[in-house]
N, C-alpha and C positions, 0 to 999 in steps of 0.2 A: 903408740897409745893403744891399749886394749879397747875393743868396742864396748866391753862391760863398763868401762870407766865413765861413760857418758850418762849413766843412769843412777838414780837412787840418792837419797839423802839431800842435805842442804847444799852439797857441792855440785849437784846435777847441773844447774844452769851454767856454772863456771866450766864444767867439763864439756858441755855442749858448745860453749863459745870456743873452747880449745879445739874441738873437732872442726868447728867452722873455720878456725884459723888454719888447721891442717889442710882443709880443702882448698883454701886460698893459696897455700904454699904449693899444693899440687899444680894449681893453675900457673903459678909463677915459674915453677920448674919446667912446665910444659912449654912455656912461651919461647925460650931460646931455640927449641927444636925447629921452629918454623922460620928461623932466620935464613936458613938455606932452603929454598923452594924445591931443590932437587930431592926426589924421593927415591930411596934405594929399592923399595918393593916394586914389583911389576904390577901392571893393572890387574892381571889375573889373580894377584895375591891380595887385592883390596877387598874390604868388606862392603858389600852392596847395601846402600841405605834403603829403608822402606819408607814409602810415602804414606802418610796417615791423614785422617780427617778428624782428629781428636778435638779440634777447635772449630769444626764444621767448615773447614776449608783445607785444601791440600797443602801439606807441609812435610818436610823430612822429619822423621821421628826424632832426629837429633836437634831439631830446631824448636821443639815444643818444651816449654818450661814447666814440666810437671813429671812426676813419676809415671812412666808409661812403658809397657812392653808390647811390642808388635811382632807377630810371627806370621810368615807366609804360609800358604797352603802346602807348599813342598816341604817346608820345615816341619809343619805339623804332621805330615805323612811320615817323615823320617823318624819322628819321635813317637809315633803310634797314638797320636791324640785323635780320638774319634768322637768325643762329646765334651761338654763343658766341664764335667767332673774331672776329666783327664788333665785339664789345665793346672790342677794342683801339683802335677809332676814337673811343670816347666815354668810356671810363673812365680817369681819371688813374692812371698807374702800372701799368696792365695791359698785358701784351704776349702775343702768340700766336706760336707756331712749330709746325711739323709735323715729326715724326721721319721717318726714312727709311721706316719701315713705316706711316706715316700716323697714328700715335697723336698726338692733339693735346697740345701742351705749353703750359700756362697758367702765367704768371709774374706776381706782384704785388709791386711794390716790390723787385724783384731776387731774390725768393725763388721758385724753381721747380725742376723736376727733369726733366732731359732724358735719357730712356731709351726705347728702342723695344720693350721687352719687354711682352707682353700683361699680365703681372702687376705692372707697375711702378706702385706706388701714387703718386698725385700729391702735390705740395706745396700745390696749390690745389684744394680739393674742390668738387664741383658737386652741388647738391641740387635737387630739386623738392618743394616743400611739406615740407621738412626730411627728406626721404628721400634718402639719399646714393646716388650712382653710384660704386661703389668704384674704378672704373678709367675714365680719360678716354675710351676708345674707346666707352663706352656712352652718351655724352651727346648723340648726334645729335638725339634727339627732344625735348630739354629745352625748346626755345623754342616748342613748339606751343601755341597758344591760351593765352597767359599774361596775367595781370593786371599784373605788374611783375617786375622783377629787382632783387635786392639784392646788392651786391658789398661784402663785409666785408674790411677790410684789416688785416694783421697776424695773429699767431697766434690761432686760434680754438679751441684745444684744450679749453677749459673746457666750452663748451656744444655744440660741433660735433665734438669728438673729435680724435684724432691724424690725421696726414696733412693738416693744414690749417695748416702753419707759415707759409705765405704769405698765406692768407686763405681765404674761402669765397664761392661764388657760389650764391645761393639764388633759384631761380625760383619764383614764386607762380602756380600755375595759375588761370585764370579759373574761378570756381565756379558750380555750378548756381543758377538764379534762381527767384524766387517766381512769376514770370509767364513766359509763352512769349516767348522771344527767339531770333533766328536771324540769321545773316549769313555773309558770305564775302568773299574777295578773289580776283581773277583778275589775274595778273601775266604779262606777256609782255615778253621782252627780247632783246637781241642774241644771236646764235648760236642762235636758236630756243629759248631757255630759257623754259619755261612752269611756273608754279606756280598751283595751285588749292587754296585753303584755305576750309573751311566749318565752321560750328558750329550746333547747335540746343540750346536749354536751356529747362527749365521744370519744372513740378510733374507728377508721376505720380499723386500722391494727396495727402491732407492732411499726411502725414508724410514723404513721399519726393519728392526732387527729383533731376533727372538733367541731365547735359550731355554731348554727344557732339561731338568735333572730329576732323576729318580734314585731311590735307594731302598733295598729290601734286606731285612735281617731275619734269619730263621735259626732255630736250634740254640744250643749253648747252655743246656741245663747243667750248672756247675755246683749247685748246693746239694749236699748229701746228708740225709737224715742219719744222725748218729745212733738212733735207736732201731731203725728198720733198714737202712740202706737205700731208701727211695731217693730219686733225684728230682730237683725242682729248678726252675729258672729258664725254661725255654723261651726264646724271643720270637715274636711275630709282629714286626714293626715295618710299616711302609711309609715312605716320605716322598713328596713330589713338590716341584716348584716350576712355575712358568714365569719367565721374565720377558716383557715386551718393552723395547725402547723405540719411541717414535720421535723423529726429528723432522717436522715438516719444513722448517727453515732454520737458519743458523742460530738464531737467538732463542729458540724454544726447543726444549726437550721434555717429553712426557714419558714417564717410566711406570709400568704396571707390574706389580708383583702379586701373583696368585700362588699360594702355597698351602700345604697341609700335611698332616700325618695321622696315621691310626696306629694304635698299640693294643694288640690282643695277646700280649705275653702272659706268662705265669708271673704272679706277684711273688716277690722274694720274702723269705722268712728270716728270723733272727735266731740267736743262740742263747740258751738259758744260762745265766751267770749265777744267780742267787735267788732266794725266796724270802719275801717279807710280807706276811699277810697283813691286811688292813684292819681286820677285826681280831683282837687278841683272844676272844672267847672261843671262836670257832677254829678248829684245826682240820682243814679240808684235805682232800686227797692230794692236792698239789705239793704237799710237804714231802711226798715220796718221789717227786720228779727227779729225773737224772740230769745233772748239770752237764753242759757241753764240754767235750774235751778241747784242749787248745790245739786244734788241728785245722789247717787252712781249708776253707770251703764248707765247714760243718755248720749245720743249722737243724732245726726241727719244727714240725708243724703237725696239726691234727689231721689224721686221715679222714677223707670225705668232706672236709671243709672246702668250699669253692675258692680257689686261689687263682683268679683270672682277672686280668685287666680288660676293660672295655672303654678305651679312651679315644677321642678324636679331636682334632684341632684343624681349623682352617682360618686363613687370613687373606685379606685383600688390601693392598696398599697402593696408593697412587701418589707419585711424586711429579711435580711440575717445576721446572727450572726455566725462568724467563730472564733474559738479559735486557734490562730496560735501557741501559746505555753502556758505554764503555766502562763506566765506573760503578754502576749500580745494578744489582740483580734481585730477583724475587724467587723465593723457594716456598712451595706449599707441599706438605706431606699429610695425606689423609689415610686413615687405617680403620678397618673393622676386623675384629677377631672373635672367634667363638671356640670355646672348649667345653667338652662334655665328658663325664666319666660315670661308670657303673662298675666299681671295682670290689673285689673280695680279697681280704687280707687276714692272715693269721700272724700276729706279731708278738705273741707271748713267749716264743722261743721253746715251746714244749709240745710233746705229742698229746698231752692232756688238753682237753678243751677248757682252757681257763678264760681266754679272751680272743674273740675274733670279730671282725666287723665288715660291713659293706659300706661303700662310699658312693653316694649319688650326688653329683655336682654339676653345675652349669655356670659358665662365665660368658658374658657378652661385654665386649669392650669397643668403644669408639674413641678415636683421637684425631685431633687436627692441630697442626702447627703451621704457622705462616711467618716468614721472616724476610726482611730486607737486609741486604748486605752490600758493602761497597768499600771503595778505597778513596783516599784523599791525599793531597800533598805528595804526588809522585810515589804512591804506594807506602808512604811512611805511616799512614793511619789506615787501619783495617777495622771496620765496624760492623756490628750486627744489631738489629732491632726487630723484635718479634713478639708473638704471643701464642698461647696454646690452650686447648680445651680437651679434657678427657672425661669420659663417662664410663665407669666400670661397674657392672652389675653382676653380683655373684649369688648363687643359691647353693646351699650345701645341706645335705641330710645324711647323716651317718647313723647307722644302726649298730650298736655295740651288743654283742651276745656274750653273756657272762655265765658260762656253764658251771665251773667249780670255783668261782670267785667268792672269797670269804665274806665280802660285804653283802653280796646277794644272799648267801646262805645264812647270814645273821638274822634275816627276817624270821627264821624259825624260832628265835629266842622270844619273839613277840606273838607266837602262835600263828604266823602267816607262812604260806608256802614261799620258797625262794623265788625271787623274780628272775626272769631269764635274760633281761637286758633293758636297754634304754636308748632312746633316740637323741640325736644332736641336730637341732635345726638352727640355721643362721642364714639370714638374707641381708645383703649389703648393697647399697647404691651409693657410690662414691663419685662425686662430681668435683673436678679440679680445674681451675682456670688460672692462668698466669700470664705475666708480661715480663720480658727480659731484654737486656741489652748488654753488649760487650764491646770494648774498644781496646785496640793495641796501637801504641804510638812509639815510633822509633825516632827520637830527637836527633840521634847520631847513629852511624852504622853499627856501633858496638853495643848499643843500649836499646832495649825494648821495654816499655812500660805497659802494663795491661791492667784492666779493671772491668768488672762486670757485676751485675746484680739481677735477681729475679724475684718478683713479688708473686706469691702463690696463695690462693684461697682454696681451701679444701672443705667440702661439706659432705658428711656421711649420714645416711639414714639406715637404721638397723632394726630388725626384729629377730628374736631368737628365743628358744626355750628347749627343754628336754621332754619330748613327748614320750608317753608310756607305750610299750609294745605288748604288755600283758596285763592281766587283771591284778596280779599280785602287787606290782609296783603302784598301780593306781590306788589300790586299797590302802597300801602302806602310806603313801603321800597324803591321802585323804585323812588318815588317822593323825599324822603329824600336824597337818594344817589345822585340823579341828582342835588338837591339843593346844596349839599356840593361840588360836582364836578364843578358846575358852579362858585362857589366862588373861586375854585382853578384853574379856567381856563381850565377845562377838558371837553371833549365831553360827552354828555349824554349816558347812558347805555340803553340796551333793557329791556323791562319789565321782572320782575322776575316771573317765572311760578310756578305753584303748584308743590311742591316737591323739588324745588331748594332752595339753602341756602339764608337766608336773612341777615346773619351776615356781616357787612361792614368791610372790611380789610383795611390795611394801604394804599393800592392803591385806596381806596375810591370806591370800588365796592363790591357787595355781593359775597361771595365765601366761600368755605370750608377752614377752618383755620388749618394749620399744626402746629405742635409743637414738640420740642425735649427738654428733660431734662436728662442730664447726670451728676450724682453726685457720690461721694465716701465718705467714712467715716471710722473711726476706733473706734469701741466700745471696752470698756475695763472694767475690774472689778478687784479690789484687796482688800484684807482684812485679818483679823486675828480672829481666834476663840480660846477662852480660856476656859478650863474646870478645874476650881479650885478644884472641888469635883465631886463626882459621881452624875449624873443626873442634873447637872447644867452647863450651858454654857453661856458665854458672847461673843458677837461678835461685830466687827466694820468693816464696809466695805465702800468703795468709788467706784462708778461705773458711767459709762457714756454710754448712749444709744441714738440711732437715730431713727427717723421715716421718711420714704421716702417722698419726695415731690410728688405732683400729679396735674392733671388737673381736672377741675370741669365738671359736666354735668349740664348745666344751659341754660335757655332761654337767648340768647346773641345777642342783636342788634349790639354790638361793639366787635371788635377783642380783645380789652383790657381785656375782661372777661375771655379769655383763656390763659392769662399769668399764668404759673403754680406757685403754692406755693412751696417754697423750703423746704428742709429737716429741721426738728426741732431736738433739742437735749435736754437731761436732764442729768445734773450732780447731782448725788445723794449721800448723806452721811447718813449712818444709824448706830445707836448704839442700841443694843438690848440684852436681857437676856431671857433665857429659863430655868426654874427651877421648882422643886417641893417642895422646902424647906425641903427636907428630908422626905416627906410624899408621899408614892406611890399612895395615893388616891387623890392627888392634883397636878395640873400643871398650870403654868402661863407663858405666852409669853408677853413681853413688849418691846416696841421700841420707839425711837424718831428718826426723820428723817428730812432732809433738802434737797430740790430739787432746783437747779438753772436751770431755764427753758430758753432756747434761741430759738427765732424764732418760738414761739408757733403758730400752724396753726389753723385758724378758718375761718368761712364763714361770710363775711361782705360785704363791698362795696368799689368800687374804682371809680375815676372820669374818665368819658369818654373823651379821648383826641380829639375826633371828634367835641366836643363842642355842641352836639345835645341831647344826652340821659342823661346827668347829672350824678348822682351817681348810678352806676349799680352794680349788684351783682357779687361778685368775691371771690376767696380765698386769704387770707391775712396772713402775718406773723407779730406777735407781737414781737418786738426785745428782751425784757427782762421781765421776770416774775419769781415768786418763790412760793414754797410750804414749809411751816413748819408744822410739825404734830407730833402726838404721838398716839399710840394705845396700848391697853392691852386686852388680852383675858385670861379667866381662865376656867378650868374644875375641879370640885370638887365632888368627889364621897363620899358623906357624909356617906352613908351606902351601903350595897350591893343592896338595893332597890332604892335609890335616888341619882341622879346625877344632879348637877347644872352647866349650861354652861352660860357664860356671856362674853360680849366684849364691848369695847367703843373705838371710834376713834374721835380725834380732828384734824381738818384741818384748817390752816390759809393760804389762797391763795391770791395772788394779783399781778397785773401788776406793775412792778417797773420802767418802762420807760415811758416817755411822749409819748402818742400815740393817735392821733386824727383820728376818723373814724365816723361811723354812727350807731345808734341803728336800730332795725328792722323797725321803722317807717320812717327812713330816716333823723332823726334829728342829726346834728353834735354833737359829744360828745368827751371828752377826757377820755380814758380808764384808765388813771393813778390811781393807788391805788384801782382799782375795784377787787372784788373777781371773781374767775372763775365761769362760768355757770356750772350747774349740779354738784356742789361740796358743799354739806351741811357741815356747820362748825362742827356739832355734829352728830354722828350716833352711834347706839348701839343695842345690842341684849341681851335678857335674856330668858333662857328656862330651866325649870326643866324637868327631865325625871324620871318617877317612874314606877317600875315594882315589882310585888309581887306574890309569889306562891298562887294559888287558891286551887285546889285539883287535885289529880291524876297527870297527866303530863301537866297540864295547868297553865298558869300564866296570870295575868292581867297587863296592862300597860297604862300609861297616859303620853303623850308628849305635852308640851305647849311651844310655841315660840312667844315672843313679840319682834318686831323690830321697831326702831324709827329713823327718820332722821329729822334734823332741816330744816328750810326753805332755799331755794337756788333760783337760777334764771335760765332762759333758754337762756339768751342773755346778752352780755355786753350792757351798756348804762344806767343802774340803773333806768329802767322804770318799775313802779309798775305793769303794765299790764302783764309783763313777769315773775313775781315771781312764784315759785313753793312752795306752803305752806308746813309747817311742818306736819308730820303725823306719826302715829304709827299703826301697823297692828298686830292683834292677831290671831294666828293659833293654832289649837289643834288637837290631835288624842287620841282616847281611844279605847281599845279593849282587846282581849284575843289572846293568841298564845300558841303553844306547847313549852314545855321546850327545845326540840331539835331543834326548829326553823323551823320545816318543814311547819307548817301552821300558818296562821295569819288572824284574822278578825278585822278590824278597822273601827270605825266611825270617820270621819274627818270633820274639818271646816276650811275655810280660810277667813280672814277678818271677823271674826265672830261677831264683833261689828258693821258691815256694815259701816265702816268709809268711808266718801267721800274724795277722794284725786285725784290728777292728777300728771303726771310725766313730763310734759313739756308744754310749750306755744309757739306758732309759728304764724307767719303771712303768709298767703297764699292768694295771690290776695288782695282783700279788707277786708278779714275777719281775725280776730285774734281768734284762736281756741286752744284747748288743748285736749290731750289724757287723758281720765278719767279712773281711775283704776276700777277693777272688784268689784262688790258688794259682800256681804256675799255669800259664796258658801259652800255647805256641801254635804256629801255623805257617801258611804260605799266602802270599799276595801276588797276583798278576795284574799289571796295569798297562794300559795303552791309551795314548791320546795323540791327536794330530798337532802339528805346530804351525 
């Protein structure tokens, strides 16, 4: 049966049932293999299982009844994965994009959220040791000195809370050790990119252990101006973490995590693709701009514009694990996080000063989770009962500078000087409280039933507006407001001064716009796991998750733009199998899934009720949409020297309700039957890993990874300008290491075929631009660590 046959038309449910039957047949054919307990493969040929905490207790990854990919730190190093964005190369169904203001956008199986507001809650949540980063911009230090990463697919609201409708990424930090250990990596690559990472770990006393890790990135300017030859993109990033584990007696463990990072890198630019002026009367200078060539690493920016990041983040978390009895335990996790930024960016993709901005932002976040967990009936029942509270406060002030913007120049048609820019102010206070429970029951050895639910109450207070930064805009908005007020029989207002709000409210006067959004929901999950034979499991689950609503940060002439988007939900059904077909040297994960998407959130336009500004930017809900898909991954250790890893994902996404809105150029369109942005229909990965003894205590290794994704789009509207073309990237490493794993020397290359590709397309001001991927990079890495 072709994987395509499970989708589309009235026959889709029947085809899905057929594939489900096929999975059951796979289980049936696997069963006889286990009649003979003698295994022909040697122990050295077996695939090592990874222990995960996806259900907040330790289990083999092959015993968890959900789509999950877990990769160890050694595996990530061999694949060249250094940050969360790199996971798109190795995780089936995971994609990455970057918003105009550089907030990372993570999407799993077509579920993601594209918005560049600092306070935009994600649809895929990121954690370190179960402590959440409330906003994606805070995740830069998550990959420092880790033991493994676990990527959970599908709604995870029951145990991980709302804002995980797409899934959750949980990094597990490497923990303090009982004996002295230390190590580090030195990496040097093309464009003079340098990274130094080091750690030291060991006991401080009989009851206290510690681990310190640091990482520094320097250099690496890989973007080249196609009009001048200037270079951009030097990194200046420092990360650090201190872990303390205190165990005063056997039943109590207290873990303190202090970590942070600073980023003073150059901000990246984009590449100009097309020009679409906002005002048809004015034909500004940007019509003569040079479009970017299709060449890897190309971009452009305005000389003299400050392109520098000034970001810092720090976090303190405290975890307490107390064993109340042999069957009952208590876990408490408290966290405080702070993020600040003062960034300068030029994102119009041109050497001409069309649009650049400064970002001033601040986030303060506090969270607390407490849960009881235990076992009953000789471990046949595993249960969790707990609650959590979060308080996330964000302040964002962006200043947009519009040098040659046609809309700004259009003021001259009214006898006014062009305005130079406008501010974007947004303050959010989001308080979330929840209670949750989960139970797993194994009535017989081969069957496990599980069910869980979480009630969440989320309350958001908001204020926002667009302050003026010059007299011209203040004068213009005053004139517009007085024109509207005259039509309504109201007295004129005083002129808007620099620094005051220009957003016109329902009382027809410029003002700070307040807002409240109070919502609640019940996330839940239920399912069954069946183990017909050893090392084979089939599972079926149904789950529902929610992503909270929010307010945008946007240049807003009208109050209507601050109407919040309401919460979205995903109802997911998943049928899967995990098996090795009786061969310890082989493992396969396969799943089919169906998502019913309600009120999908996205950034589009709404009509200004004041009758002046037309279709203005806002957050919108799409009533109904859906995702059908299937994925499979395999690991096959052909010999003790050679392992093959592969995966493939198919996604069919579409809007299923009649829904009219606008494409990025302001053209009215009906989104019905359109596929989701940033969701390639096909994606896959293939990678052999070969290692072989050389002489003495040395061995050689070669790791190759090729990943591919088919074309997708950056926006609804089916406009060819906003397509993201298909591409495949080839990475490789080759080197030597000690048999005991203490030392390692590797030559590495990324995008070694120098493939030209881009990850998104967006309209900013009059320019349509895109973020272009890195060209071929290569270098050397030296590693050492004690064992």
